[in-house]
Every structure is written in C-alpha cells, then in structure tokens.
C-alpha positions as CSV (number, residue, x, y, z in Angstrom):
1,X,16.8,3.7,245.3
2,X,13.8,5.6,246.6
3,X,14.1,8.9,248.4
4,X,10.4,8.7,249.4
5,X,9.7,9.9,252.9
6,X,9.0,7.4,255.6
7,X,5.5,6.9,256.9
8,X,6.0,9.6,259.5
9,X,7.8,12.3,257.6
10,X,6.3,14.4,254.7
11,X,7.6,16.4,251.8
12,X,8.0,20.1,252.2
13,X,5.7,21.4,255.0
14,X,3.7,18.2,255.3
15,X,3.7,16.6,258.7
16,X,3.1,13.1,257.4
17,X,4.0,11.1,254.3
18,X,0.4,11.4,253.0
19,X,-2.4,9.0,252.0
20,X,-0.5,7.7,248.9
21,X,2.8,7.0,250.6
22,X,4.3,3.8,249.2
23,X,2.6,4.2,245.8
24,X,4.9,4.5,242.8
25,X,3.7,6.4,239.8
26,X,5.4,6.5,236.4
27,X,4.6,9.9,234.8
28,X,4.7,10.1,231.0
29,X,2.8,13.3,230.8
30,X,3.3,16.7,229.3
31,X,2.0,20.3,229.3
32,X,-0.7,20.7,231.9
33,X,-3.5,18.1,232.5
34,X,-1.2,15.1,233.0
35,X,1.6,16.9,235.0
36,X,-1.1,18.5,237.2
37,X,-2.6,15.0,237.9
38,X,0.7,13.5,238.9
39,X,1.5,16.7,241.0
40,X,-1.6,16.0,243.1
41,X,-0.6,12.4,243.5
42,X,2.9,13.4,244.6
43,X,1.4,16.1,247.0
44,X,-0.5,13.2,248.7
45,X,2.7,11.2,249.1
46,X,3.1,9.1,246.0
47,X,6.6,8.6,244.6
48,X,6.4,10.1,241.1
49,X,9.0,9.4,238.5
50,X,8.6,11.8,235.5
51,X,10.0,10.5,232.2
52,X,10.9,13.3,229.8
53,X,12.2,13.2,226.3
54,X,16.0,13.5,226.1
55,X,15.8,17.2,225.3
56,X,13.6,17.8,228.3
57,X,9.9,18.6,228.8
58,X,8.9,21.4,226.4
59,X,7.3,23.5,229.2
60,X,10.8,23.9,230.9
61,X,11.1,26.9,228.4
62,X,7.6,28.4,229.1
63,X,8.7,31.5,230.8
64,X,9.6,33.9,232.1
65,X,10.0,33.7,235.0
66,X,12.8,31.1,235.2
67,X,14.5,29.7,238.3
68,X,18.2,29.7,238.9
69,X,18.5,26.4,236.9
70,X,16.8,28.0,233.9
71,X,13.5,26.1,234.2
72,X,10.2,28.0,233.9
73,X,8.3,28.5,237.1
74,X,5.3,26.9,235.4
75,X,7.4,23.7,234.9
76,X,8.7,23.8,238.4
77,X,5.2,24.2,239.9
78,X,3.5,21.3,238.2
79,X,6.5,19.0,238.5
80,X,7.3,19.6,242.2
81,X,8.0,16.5,244.4
82,X,8.9,14.4,241.3
83,X,12.1,12.8,240.2
84,X,12.9,13.2,236.5
85,X,14.7,11.0,234.0
86,X,15.3,11.7,230.3
87,X,14.2,8.8,228.1
88,X,13.7,8.3,224.3
89,X,10.7,6.0,224.0
90,X,11.2,5.7,220.2
91,X,14.4,3.7,220.8
92,X,14.4,0.1,221.9
93,X,16.7,0.9,224.8
94,X,14.3,3.6,226.0
95,X,11.4,1.2,225.8
96,X,13.4,-1.4,227.8
97,X,14.1,1.1,230.5
98,X,10.5,2.1,230.8
99,X,9.3,-1.5,231.0
100,X,11.9,-2.1,233.8
101,X,10.6,1.0,235.7
102,X,7.0,-0.2,235.2
103,X,7.9,-3.5,236.9
104,X,8.1,-1.7,240.3
105,X,5.3,0.8,239.7
106,X,1.6,0.9,240.7
107,X,0.3,3.5,238.3
108,X,1.1,4.8,234.8
109,X,-0.2,8.1,233.7
110,X,0.2,9.3,230.1
111,X,-1.3,11.9,227.9
112,X,0.2,11.5,224.5
113,X,-1.8,11.8,221.3
114,X,-3.8,8.6,220.6
115,X,-1.6,6.0,218.9
116,X,1.7,7.2,220.3
117,X,2.1,4.4,222.9
118,X,1.1,1.9,220.2
119,X,3.6,3.4,217.8
120,X,6.4,2.8,220.3
121,X,5.2,-0.8,221.0
122,X,3.8,0.2,224.4
123,X,0.1,0.2,223.8
124,X,-2.3,-1.1,226.4
125,X,-3.8,-3.8,224.3
126,X,-0.4,-4.6,222.7
127,X,1.8,-5.0,225.8
128,X,0.6,-3.4,229.1
129,X,-2.7,-5.3,229.7
130,X,-1.0,-8.7,229.6
131,X,2.1,-7.6,231.4
132,X,0.4,-5.7,234.2
133,X,-3.1,-7.1,234.6
134,X,-3.8,-5.6,238.0
135,X,-2.6,-2.1,237.1
136,X,-4.2,1.3,237.1
137,X,-3.4,3.1,233.9
138,X,-4.6,6.6,233.4
139,X,-4.6,7.9,229.9
140,X,-5.8,11.4,229.1
141,X,-5.3,11.6,225.3
142,X,-3.9,14.9,224.1
143,X,-6.1,15.1,221.1
144,X,-9.3,16.5,219.8
145,X,-12.7,15.0,220.9
146,X,-13.9,12.1,218.8
147,X,-16.1,14.3,216.6
148,X,-13.0,16.2,215.5
149,X,-9.7,15.0,213.9
150,X,-7.5,13.2,216.3
151,X,-4.6,14.8,214.5
152,X,-5.2,18.1,216.3
153,X,-3.9,18.6,219.8
154,X,-6.3,19.1,222.7
155,X,-5.2,22.6,223.6
156,X,-7.3,25.5,224.7
157,X,-7.0,27.4,221.4
158,X,-8.2,24.4,219.4
159,X,-11.2,23.9,221.7
160,X,-12.1,27.6,221.5
161,X,-12.0,27.4,217.7
162,X,-14.2,24.3,217.6
163,X,-16.8,25.8,220.0
164,X,-17.1,29.0,218.1
C-alpha cells in the first residue's frame, strides 16, 4: 500500500529517503501551521497521509495562482510529498476509517479548534490515550490563547486585533 521510497532512494531531488523514512504520519491539519509541520516531516522522509474533509481542504482555493488541476500553489506547496484522502470525521464511517489508519501510524498531527476531536468521539482522553499509549500526538489548537475566547480562530488578523 505504501509508495514510500526505499531506504536508499529519496523523494524529488533527495538522494536518500531521509531521517524519518519508515515513519507514518496521519495529518489532520489545515491552513498553515499544521500543514507546514507535516510538510517538514515528509521532506525528511516520513510517509504523510493527509485527511481532508469530503469537499477538500479549504486552502485548495486560496489563489491565484492555480496549477493545472485547479489547486492553489499555496496548497500544493505545503502539501507536497503527501498522499491525500477525503474523510468526513463527523460520520461514524469516517471515524472508523481514521481509527483503522491510526492502527498503522506512528504520529498524529491535528490543529482543529479545541473540542473538535472530542465532539467527533476522537479526543485524546476519550479514545486515543488508551488505544495508542506509546504514541506521539501533536495538537496545535487553532484557537485563541487561553486569555481569549476559544471560539475565535487563531489567525493572524485575530492576533493583531488582540495585541493592539
């Protein structure tokens, strides 16, 4: 199932598979911080499987410019070297597919608003901690700092407003 390079071949111009070859990352990220993180992991040889909502990642439309497939260059840049699958985590079937993918993974990276994973029945304390005790889970919540309302997204314009 894996198209990951062997230990002696790399992706693109790389001469070797990289320090993270053999590592499987499930990418539940969006916009910039999370996709950039998993891009760096993939650049260093990790196999990254990006899970997008059924309609696709919202930054596919953040252009111009767009590539021949209609994806924004921004999306293509931060999602290079990744495989992508559409998945609706709000549905039981989507949750089941994610949990099956996680069985063979080493790392989960997500950056949803706090409470999103819990809402879908996939929270760390609810499910992931007991099911994957040796796991590395990276969560970079896409919300305001604790002193602010968690209802606001952690986007640059919001931070500028809060900082004056």
